[in-house]
C-alpha positions as CSV (number, residue, x, y, z in Angstrom):
1,M,-55.1,117.8,-51.1
2,S,-53.7,120.7,-53.1
3,F,-51.2,123.6,-52.4
4,P,-52.3,127.1,-51.6
5,S,-51.9,129.8,-53.7
6,S,-48.7,130.8,-54.6
7,S,-46.5,133.4,-52.9
8,P,-45.1,136.5,-54.5
9,V,-42.0,135.6,-56.1
10,L,-38.7,137.0,-54.3
11,P,-37.1,140.0,-56.0
12,D,-33.6,139.4,-54.9
13,V,-32.7,135.9,-55.5
14,R,-29.0,135.4,-56.2
15,R,-29.0,131.5,-56.0
16,T,-31.0,128.7,-56.9
17,L,-30.7,124.7,-56.1
18,A,-32.6,122.4,-58.2
19,V,-33.3,118.9,-56.6
20,F,-34.5,116.2,-58.5
21,A,-34.6,112.3,-58.8
22,H,-33.4,111.4,-62.1
23,P,-31.4,113.1,-65.1
24,D,-33.9,114.5,-67.2
25,D,-36.4,115.5,-64.8
26,V,-35.5,119.1,-64.2
27,D,-35.6,119.5,-68.1
28,Y,-38.8,118.2,-68.9
29,G,-40.3,120.6,-66.2
30,C,-38.3,123.4,-65.6
31,A,-35.4,124.1,-68.4
32,G,-37.0,126.9,-69.9
33,T,-37.6,128.7,-66.7
34,I,-33.9,127.7,-65.4
35,A,-32.8,129.2,-68.7
36,G,-34.3,132.5,-67.9
37,W,-33.0,132.6,-64.5
38,V,-29.6,132.2,-65.8
39,E,-30.0,134.7,-68.4
40,E,-31.0,137.3,-65.3
41,G,-27.8,136.5,-63.5
42,V,-29.1,133.7,-60.9
43,E,-26.6,131.4,-60.1
44,V,-28.2,127.8,-60.7
45,A,-27.0,124.4,-59.5
46,Y,-28.3,120.9,-59.9
47,L,-28.5,118.2,-57.5
48,I,-29.7,114.8,-59.0
49,V,-30.6,112.0,-56.5
50,T,-29.8,109.0,-59.2
51,R,-28.4,108.3,-62.3
52,G,-31.4,107.0,-63.5
53,A,-29.9,103.2,-64.0
54,S,-33.7,102.2,-64.4
55,G,-34.3,104.4,-67.3
56,G,-34.2,104.2,-71.5
57,F,-35.9,102.8,-74.3
58,D,-33.4,100.7,-76.0
59,E,-30.9,97.9,-75.3
60,T,-28.3,100.0,-74.0
61,P,-26.5,97.8,-71.7
62,R,-27.9,98.3,-67.8
63,E,-24.3,98.9,-66.4
64,E,-23.6,101.4,-69.0
65,M,-27.1,103.5,-68.2
66,P,-26.1,105.7,-65.3
67,W,-22.7,107.0,-66.7
68,L,-24.5,107.9,-70.1
69,R,-27.1,109.5,-68.4
70,E,-25.1,111.6,-66.1
71,A,-23.2,112.7,-69.4
72,E,-26.5,113.5,-70.8
73,Q,-27.6,115.6,-67.9
74,R,-24.5,117.4,-67.8
75,A,-24.9,118.5,-71.5
76,A,-28.6,119.2,-70.7
77,A,-27.5,121.7,-68.0
78,A,-24.7,123.2,-70.1
79,A,-27.3,123.8,-72.8
80,V,-29.2,126.2,-70.2
81,G,-26.1,127.9,-68.9
82,V,-26.0,125.7,-65.6
83,R,-22.4,124.8,-64.7
84,R,-22.8,122.9,-61.5
85,V,-24.4,119.4,-61.3
86,D,-23.8,116.8,-58.6
87,F,-25.0,113.4,-58.2
88,L,-25.8,111.9,-55.0
89,E,-24.7,108.1,-54.3
90,D,-26.5,105.1,-52.6
91,H,-30.0,106.2,-53.4
92,P,-31.4,103.3,-55.9
93,D,-33.4,104.8,-59.0
94,G,-37.1,103.4,-58.6
95,L,-36.8,102.9,-55.0
96,L,-36.4,106.2,-53.4
97,S,-38.4,107.2,-50.4
98,P,-37.5,110.4,-47.8
99,T,-35.3,108.7,-45.5
100,P,-33.1,110.4,-42.9
101,A,-30.4,109.4,-45.3
102,L,-31.6,111.1,-48.2
103,R,-32.7,114.1,-45.9
104,R,-29.3,114.3,-44.8
105,D,-27.7,114.3,-48.1
106,I,-30.0,117.1,-49.4
107,T,-29.4,119.2,-46.3
108,A,-25.7,119.1,-46.8
109,A,-26.2,120.3,-50.5
110,I,-28.4,123.1,-49.4
111,R,-25.7,124.3,-46.6
112,R,-22.9,124.0,-49.1
113,I,-24.7,125.9,-51.8
114,R,-26.7,128.2,-49.5
115,P,-29.3,128.8,-52.1
116,D,-32.2,131.5,-51.7
117,R,-34.8,129.3,-53.8
118,V,-35.1,125.6,-54.0
119,L,-36.6,124.2,-57.1
120,T,-38.0,120.3,-56.9
121,S,-40.8,118.0,-57.7
122,S,-43.9,118.0,-56.0
123,P,-44.5,116.0,-53.2
124,L,-48.3,115.9,-53.7
125,R,-49.6,113.2,-56.2
126,R,-51.9,114.6,-59.1
127,W,-54.5,111.6,-59.2
128,E,-55.8,112.8,-62.4
129,H,-52.0,112.3,-64.0
130,L,-50.2,109.1,-62.1
131,T,-47.9,108.9,-65.0
132,G,-44.7,111.4,-64.9
133,P,-45.3,114.1,-62.2
134,S,-46.6,111.5,-59.9
135,H,-43.7,108.8,-60.2
136,P,-42.8,107.5,-56.5
137,D,-39.4,109.1,-56.9
138,H,-40.3,112.1,-57.6
139,L,-42.8,112.7,-54.7
140,A,-40.0,111.0,-52.7
141,V,-37.7,113.5,-53.6
142,G,-40.1,116.4,-53.2
143,E,-40.9,115.3,-49.7
144,A,-37.3,114.7,-48.6
145,T,-36.3,118.3,-50.0
146,T,-39.0,119.9,-48.5
147,C,-37.8,118.4,-44.8
148,A,-34.4,119.5,-45.6
149,V,-35.4,123.2,-46.4
150,Y,-37.5,122.8,-43.1
151,P,-36.5,121.9,-40.7
152,D,-33.1,120.1,-41.3
153,A,-31.1,122.9,-43.1
154,R,-31.8,125.5,-40.6
155,N,-31.4,123.2,-37.3
156,R,-28.1,123.0,-36.1
157,F,-29.0,120.0,-34.0
158,A,-30.3,118.3,-37.4
159,F,-27.5,116.0,-38.3
160,P,-25.0,117.7,-36.0
161,E,-22.0,115.5,-38.0
162,L,-22.5,118.2,-40.8
163,L,-21.3,120.7,-38.5
164,A,-17.9,118.9,-38.2
165,E,-17.9,119.1,-41.7
166,G,-18.3,123.1,-42.1
167,L,-21.8,123.0,-43.1
168,T,-23.4,125.4,-41.3
169,P,-27.4,126.2,-40.9
170,W,-28.9,127.9,-43.7
171,V,-32.4,129.1,-44.5
172,V,-33.8,129.0,-48.0
173,R,-36.2,131.5,-48.3
174,E,-38.3,130.1,-51.2
175,I,-39.4,126.8,-52.6
176,W,-40.8,126.4,-56.2
177,Y,-42.8,122.8,-56.7
178,A,-42.8,121.5,-60.2
179,G,-45.4,119.0,-61.5
180,G,-47.8,119.5,-58.4
181,P,-51.6,119.9,-58.7
182,A,-53.3,123.1,-59.9
183,P,-49.9,125.0,-60.3
184,D,-50.7,128.6,-60.4
185,H,-47.3,130.6,-61.0
186,A,-46.7,130.4,-64.9
187,V,-43.3,131.5,-66.2
188,D,-43.3,132.6,-69.9
189,V,-40.4,130.6,-71.6
190,T,-41.3,131.5,-75.2
191,E,-37.7,133.0,-75.6
192,Q,-36.1,130.2,-74.1
193,Y,-37.8,127.5,-76.5
194,D,-34.7,126.8,-78.3
195,R,-32.6,125.9,-75.0
196,K,-35.2,124.1,-73.7
197,V,-35.4,121.8,-76.9
198,A,-31.7,121.4,-76.6
199,A,-31.8,120.3,-73.3
200,M,-34.1,117.4,-74.0
201,R,-32.6,116.6,-76.9
202,A,-29.6,116.0,-74.7
203,H,-31.5,113.4,-72.8
204,R,-31.0,111.1,-76.0
205,S,-31.9,107.9,-74.1
206,Q,-34.9,109.0,-73.1
207,T,-36.3,111.3,-76.1
208,A,-34.5,109.9,-79.1
209,H,-38.1,108.3,-79.9
210,M,-39.9,111.7,-79.2
211,D,-40.7,114.7,-81.8
212,V,-39.1,116.9,-78.9
213,E,-40.1,120.1,-80.7
214,T,-43.7,119.1,-81.2
215,W,-44.0,118.1,-77.6
216,V,-42.5,121.1,-76.0
217,R,-44.6,123.2,-78.4
218,D,-47.6,121.7,-77.9
219,R,-47.2,121.0,-74.1
220,L,-45.8,124.5,-73.2
221,G,-48.3,126.2,-75.4
222,T,-51.4,124.6,-73.4
223,V,-49.6,125.8,-70.0
224,A,-49.5,129.2,-71.4
225,E,-53.3,128.9,-72.6
226,N,-54.4,127.8,-69.4
227,A,-52.6,130.7,-67.7
228,G,-54.2,133.3,-69.8
229,L,-51.2,134.3,-71.8
230,P,-51.5,135.2,-75.5
231,A,-51.9,133.1,-78.4
232,G,-48.6,131.6,-79.6
233,R,-46.6,132.0,-76.2
234,M,-45.1,129.1,-74.3
235,A,-45.1,128.6,-70.5
236,E,-43.8,126.4,-67.4
237,A,-45.9,126.5,-64.4
238,F,-44.9,125.8,-60.6
239,T,-46.4,126.6,-57.2
240,V,-44.4,129.1,-55.4
241,L,-44.5,129.0,-51.3
242,R,-42.2,131.4,-48.9
243,T,-40.5,129.4,-46.3
244,E,-39.2,132.0,-43.6
């Protein structure tokens, strides 16, 4: 199973909501693209489902990890110009599934922020790449977000308690999937390289053991090469679908 070919990108996007499972997910896959959107005047907000309590590579006490990773994500967001970072509660790192409760919380965020575009992880597993993009939490958030985009956020009869909170229906017009199979929409992020590196470095608990600069240059260079961009360019790749 794969995605269809990407749709042409909407030309008039003003607001984007990025929904991901853990602190750092958005930066590994999308920080360069997001930095470019912010430069273009697009308002970008993050919704992070967990605080990443199960992550890390050192002896940081487990009880400290969620708050450390929240601070890291806020610093990473600032590095690419994103000012709003919201975290959900009561969704445990490592045990996510696309439950009605998670769909409701994402629906509430969509209705609150009212984005033209939603960026999230792919709900489709990549069998040739089981680590990273195919983490069960990533798949679950991609599925829950897709369900929140359609039908939940636009359906006034879904989660009617949200109406009592003043959260009226909203139609997201475009969804971008990161990390899925055969992404065919490449974004040249060569000019955003420094900000991508800064965002990833901010996640010190996750990246201190890495040569971040080399990782970014090699990984994004391969994406650019596969997309047919000139030598020396760097890119991030997505699948883009219309939802109207």
